[in-house]
C-alpha positions in Angstrom: 14.5 4.4 29.3 15.0 5.6 32.9 14.5 3.4 35.9 11.3 5.2 36.8 9.9 4.7 33.4 10.7 1.0 33.6 9.2 0.7 37.1 5.9 2.1 35.8 5.8 -0.5 33.0 6.8 -3.3 35.4 3.9 -2.3 37.7 1.6 -2.8 34.8 3.4 -6.1 34.0 4.4 -4.8 30.6 7.8 -6.6 30.6 9.6 -7.7 27.5 11.2 -11.2 27.2 14.6 -9.7 27.8 15.7 -6.5 29.7 19.2 -4.9 29.7 20.1 -3.0 32.9 23.1 -1.0 31.8 25.2 1.3 34.0 26.9 1.5 37.4 24.0 2.9 39.6 23.2 0.1 41.9 20.1 1.4 43.7 18.1 1.8 40.4 19.4 -1.6 39.3 18.2 -3.3 42.5 14.7 -1.6 42.2 14.3 -2.7 38.5 15.4 -6.3 39.2 13.1 -6.5 42.2 10.2 -5.1 40.1 10.7 -7.8 37.4 10.8 -10.6 40.0 7.8 -9.2 41.9 5.8 -8.8 38.7 6.6 -12.3 37.3 6.8 -14.6 40.2 4.4 -15.4 43.1 6.1 -15.9 46.5 5.8 -19.6 46.3 7.5 -19.6 42.9 10.7 -17.8 44.0 12.7 -21.0 44.6 11.7 -22.8 41.4 11.2 -19.8 39.1 14.3 -17.7 39.8 17.6 -18.6 38.2 21.0 -16.8 38.3 23.9 -16.9 35.9 27.3 -15.2 35.9 28.3 -14.5 32.3 31.9 -14.4 33.4 31.6 -18.1 34.1 28.6 -19.2 31.9 28.3 -18.7 28.2 25.4 -16.7 26.7 24.4 -19.7 24.7 23.9 -21.7 27.9 21.8 -18.9 29.4 19.6 -19.0 26.2 19.3 -22.8 26.6 18.2 -22.3 30.1 15.5 -19.8 28.9 14.2 -22.4 26.5 13.8 -25.0 29.2 10.4 -25.0 30.9 9.8 -25.5 34.6 7.5 -28.1 36.0 7.1 -26.2 39.2 6.6 -22.5 38.1 4.3 -21.0 35.6 6.7 -18.1 35.0 10.5 -17.8 35.2 13.0 -15.0 35.7 16.7 -15.5 34.7 19.2 -13.0 36.1 22.4 -12.8 34.0 25.0 -10.9 35.9 28.3 -9.5 34.3 26.6 -9.2 30.9 29.7 -7.4 29.5 31.6 -10.7 29.8 29.6 -12.1 26.9 31.2 -9.7 24.4 34.0 -11.2 22.2 37.5 -10.5 23.4 40.4 -9.6 21.1 40.3 -9.8 17.3 37.6 -11.9 15.5 40.4 -13.6 13.6 42.0 -14.9 16.8 38.6 -16.3 18.0 38.1 -18.1 14.7 41.5 -19.6 14.7 40.8 -21.0 18.2 37.6 -22.7 16.9 35.3 -20.2 18.6 32.6 -18.0 17.0 32.8 -14.4 18.2 29.2 -13.8 17.5 27.7 -17.2 18.5 26.1 -15.8 21.7 24.7 -12.7 20.0 23.3 -14.8 17.2 21.7 -17.2 19.7 20.1 -14.3 21.6 18.8 -12.7 18.4 17.2 -16.1 17.4 15.7 -16.6 20.8 14.1 -13.2 20.9 12.3 -13.8 17.6 10.5 -16.6 19.4 11.0 -16.3 23.1 9.7 -18.8 25.7 6.3 -17.6 27.1 6.4 -16.5 30.7 10.2 -16.2 30.8 12.2 -12.9 31.3 15.9 -12.7 31.0 17.4 -9.7 32.9 20.9 -8.8 31.7 22.9 -6.7 34.1 25.9 -4.7 32.8 27.2 -2.7 35.6 31.0 -2.4 34.9 31.2 0.7 32.7 30.4 4.4 33.1 28.5 6.5 30.5 31.3 9.0 30.0 35.1 9.2 29.6 37.1 6.2 28.5 34.2 3.9 29.3 31.9 5.6 26.8 33.0 3.5 23.8 32.9 0.3 25.9 29.4 0.9 27.0 28.4 1.5 23.4 29.9 -1.8 22.5 27.7 -3.4 25.1 24.6 -1.7 23.7 25.5 -2.9 20.2 26.1 -6.5 21.3 22.7 -6.6 23.0 20.9 -4.7 20.2 18.2 -7.4 19.9 17.1 -6.5 23.5 14.6 -3.7 23.1 14.0 -2.8 26.8 17.2 -1.0 27.9 17.3 0.8 31.2 20.1 3.4 31.6 21.4 3.4 35.1 23.5 6.6 35.3 25.0 7.8 38.6 22.7 10.5 40.1 23.7 13.8 41.4 23.0 15.0 44.9 20.1 17.1 43.6 18.7 14.1 41.8 19.1 11.9 44.8 17.3 14.3 47.2 13.7 13.6 46.2 14.1 9.8 46.3 15.8 10.1 49.7 12.9 12.2 51.0 10.5 9.6 49.7 12.4 6.8 51.5 12.6 8.8 54.7 8.9 9.4 54.7 8.1 5.8 54.0 10.3 4.7 56.9 8.7 7.2 59.2 12.1 8.9 59.7 12.0 12.4 61.2 15.1 14.3 60.4 15.9 18.1 60.4 16.5 19.8 57.1 20.2 20.6 57.9 20.7 17.0 59.2 19.0 15.6 56.1 21.3 17.7 53.8 24.3 16.6 55.7 23.4 12.9 55.2 22.8 13.4 51.4 26.1 15.2 50.9 28.0 12.9 53.3 27.1 10.0 51.2 27.8 11.7 47.9 24.3 11.2 46.6 24.8 7.4 46.4 21.3 6.2 46.6 22.2 2.7 47.6 24.1 3.9 50.6 21.4 6.5 51.4 18.7 3.8 51.4 20.8 1.6 53.9 21.5 4.6 56.2 17.8 5.7 56.2 16.8 2.2 57.3 19.4 2.2 60.0 18.4 5.6 61.2 14.7 4.7 61.3 15.5 1.7 63.5 17.6 4.0 65.8 15.0 6.7 66.2 11.8 4.6 66.0 10.1 7.8 64.8 10.0 9.1 68.3 12.1 12.2 67.7 13.6 14.3 65.0 17.3 13.5 64.3 19.8 16.3 64.3 23.1 16.9 62.6 24.9 15.5 65.7 23.0 12.3 65.2 24.0 12.1 61.6 27.6 12.9 62.4 27.6 10.1 65.0 25.8 7.4 63.1 26.5 7.9 59.4 30.0 6.7 58.3 32.5 9.5 57.7 29.8 12.2 58.3 32.1 14.5 60.2 34.7 14.5 57.4 31.9 14.7 55.0 30.6 17.8 56.7 33.7 19.5 55.5 33.1 18.0 52.1 29.6 19.4 52.2 31.3 22.8 52.6 33.3 22.0 49.4 30.1 21.2 47.6 28.4 24.4 48.7 31.5 26.4 47.7 31.4 24.7 44.3 27.8 25.8 43.8 28.7 29.3 45.1 26.0 28.8 47.7 27.2 31.3 50.2 24.3 30.9 52.6 24.7 27.1 52.8 28.5 27.4 53.1 28.2 29.8 56.1 25.6 27.5 57.7 28.0 24.5 57.4 30.8 26.7 58.9 28.5 27.5 61.8 27.8 23.7 62.3 31.6 23.0 62.2 32.2 25.7 64.8 29.4 24.4 67.1 30.8 20.9 66.8 34.1 22.1 68.0 35.9 21.4 64.7 39.5 22.8 64.7 39.2 25.2 61.8 42.8 25.1 60.7 42.4 21.4 60.3 39.3 21.9 58.2 41.2 24.4 56.0 44.0 21.8 55.6 41.3 19.3 54.4 40.1 21.9 51.9 43.6 22.4 50.7 44.1 18.7 50.1 40.7 18.4 48.4 41.6 21.2 46.0 45.0 19.9 45.2 43.7 16.4 44.5 41.0 17.9 42.2 43.6 20.0 40.3 45.7 16.9 39.7 42.6 14.9 38.6 41.6 17.7 36.2 45.1 17.9 34.7 45.1 14.1 34.3 41.8 14.2 32.5 40.2 11.7 34.9 36.5 11.1 34.0 35.0 9.2 36.9 35.6 8.1 40.5 37.1 4.8 39.5 39.7 6.5 37.4 40.4 8.9 40.3 40.8 6.0 42.7 43.1 4.0 40.3 45.2 7.0 39.4 46.0 8.1 43.0 46.4 4.5 44.2 49.1 4.0 41.6 50.8 7.1 42.8 50.8 5.7 46.4 48.2 8.1 47.6 45.6 6.4 49.9 42.3 6.6 48.0 39.1 4.6 48.9 35.9 4.6 47.0 33.9 7.3 48.8 37.0 9.6 48.9 37.5 9.2 45.2 33.8 10.1 44.6 34.3 13.3 46.7 37.4 14.3 44.6 35.5 13.5 41.4 32.6 15.7 42.4 34.9 18.5 43.3 36.4 18.2 39.8 33.0 18.7 38.4 32.0 21.6 40.5 35.1 23.8 40.0 36.8 25.1 36.9 40.6 25.3 36.6 40.5 29.0 37.4 38.3 28.5 40.4 40.6 25.8 41.8 43.6 28.0 41.2 41.9 31.0 43.0 40.7 28.6 45.7 44.3 27.5 46.4 45.3 31.2 46.5 42.6 32.0 49.0 43.4 28.9 51.1 47.1 30.1 51.3 45.9 33.6 52.4 43.5 32.1 55.0 46.3 29.8 56.3 48.6 32.8 56.6 46.0 34.8 58.5 45.3 31.9 60.9 49.0 31.9 61.7 49.0 35.6 62.6 48.9 37.1 66.1 45.8 36.1 68.0 43.6 35.3 64.9 39.9 34.7 65.0 39.7 31.5 62.9 35.9 31.8 62.4 36.3 35.3 60.8 39.2 34.1 58.7 37.1 31.2 57.3 34.1 33.5 56.7 36.4 35.8 54.6 37.6 32.8 52.7 34.0 31.7 51.9 33.0 35.3 50.9 36.0 35.5 48.5 35.4 32.0 46.9 31.6 32.6 46.4 32.0 36.0 44.9 29.9 36.2 41.7 32.8 37.6 39.6 35.0 34.6 40.3 
């Protein structure tokens, strides 16, 4: 089920004895976890009714034993089991048997427990390590299979910028944050649609503005990390969507901010080159992008890797090739006699957003 579907059920207190939160999207995971805790525990029960385990350090059997134990101080209990992937057997079953271990002991204990769970106890398993596509797809299916006895499974897939926008609007409204449309779009694209980061930034911005005035793109550029660089990335995103109007608006914003357009073009060139390499290498998510380039000695931090991965998804091989050709032509024209950099960039945008490309 989706996080929103689970939240509706949690609001009605329709929560199963065990829940599996699977996937890397942290904002949805935090909301689901908080919903379970809020539905099951009264404020005065938080200390005695909430337990945490790390399955990288504690066995699944021990977590089940904890679920069987009743509390003298809380009517209900919530057990949070982090790193749920660590409970899966490692290596070959034969190796585990030779070492005196049972590879399915934890899974069997979980299955037995869920046939007769402790009343008022909910175990929340959190498996956040793997993606839903690429090389991780088989791994995430193994996690699903291992936790098959758990019937309430919440898929926490990374959201796109378009999917993040409505939730970001809801958070901004709830926080009393007044922000212009262009500035709002800049914030969303600057943070790559990462709802966890968006939520933090909205909270910070609401404290900064105190609802007294509408924030502008200049405010976002000054207050949101990497927003100025991300303004150029927003241009990449608009080009990928072939949104000519939005791309020209962003170019106008860059010009007003005094951005040196040859430098912006150089950033675009680097972005396209990295995306071409990532496509050729068959990289399937931002973690793979970061790992691949880091091994090659190319500095690559998390948000930068996410930008490269999004560019990979927005452009085909042919569009990237054409884009590099148009960048070369724009760079040549900017080096000409008394060029108008703004006009050169506008021509570049018009070429790359042409329908026939």
